[in-house]
C-alpha positions as CSV (number, residue, x, y, z in Angstrom):
1,M,0.0,0.0,-0.1
2,I,1.1,3.4,-1.1
3,R,0.5,6.4,1.5
4,L,0.1,9.2,-0.5
5,N,0.0,12.9,1.4
6,D,1.9,16.5,0.8
7,D,5.5,14.8,2.3
8,T,5.5,12.0,-0.5
9,P,8.3,12.6,-3.1
10,G,7.3,13.4,-6.5
11,S,9.4,10.1,-7.7
12,V,7.1,7.8,-5.8
13,L,3.3,9.9,-7.0
14,D,4.7,9.3,-10.3
15,E,5.5,5.8,-10.0
16,V,1.6,4.9,-9.2
17,K,-0.5,3.7,-11.4
18,I,-4.0,2.1,-11.9
19,G,-4.4,-0.7,-9.7
20,D,-2.2,0.1,-7.1
21,M,-3.4,0.6,-3.5
22,V,-3.3,3.5,-1.8
23,T,-3.9,5.3,1.4
24,D,-4.5,9.0,2.7
25,T,-3.6,7.7,6.2
26,F,-6.5,9.2,7.6
27,S,-10.3,7.8,5.6
28,K,-9.6,7.1,2.1
29,T,-8.5,4.1,0.6
30,G,-8.7,1.7,-2.0
31,L,-7.2,1.3,-5.6
32,V,-6.6,3.3,-8.2
33,E,-8.8,4.2,-11.0
34,D,-7.5,7.2,-12.6
35,I,-4.8,9.5,-12.5
36,E,-5.1,13.3,-13.3
37,I,-1.7,14.8,-13.0
38,T,-1.6,19.1,-13.9
39,D,0.7,21.8,-13.3
40,D,-0.6,25.6,-12.6
41,G,2.7,26.6,-13.0
42,L,3.3,26.9,-9.2
43,Y,2.4,23.4,-7.8
44,K,2.1,20.1,-9.8
45,I,-1.0,18.5,-8.7
46,Y,-2.2,15.1,-8.2
47,R,-5.4,13.5,-8.4
48,F,-5.9,10.2,-7.8
49,N,-9.6,8.9,-8.3
50,L,-10.3,5.3,-6.2
51,V,-12.7,2.8,-7.5
52,T,-14.2,3.7,-4.1
53,G,-15.3,6.7,-5.7
54,R,-13.5,9.3,-3.5
55,E,-10.3,11.1,-4.3
56,I,-7.1,11.7,-3.1
57,V,-5.4,14.8,-3.7
58,V,-1.8,15.9,-3.3
59,K,0.1,19.1,-4.7
60,K,4.1,19.3,-4.9
């Protein structure tokens, strides 16, 4: 299981793939269904959509 939060290194975030089991260490845990990565110029924003319908967002 991969822990996703603001302390997770960018190299780990880049390696997460669909089907991986992830958690935000609080209440969101599940398999990754979809990944969206955007860059707003200040932050690289990772959106991990889980099969449970929840979303984990990490800004780096």
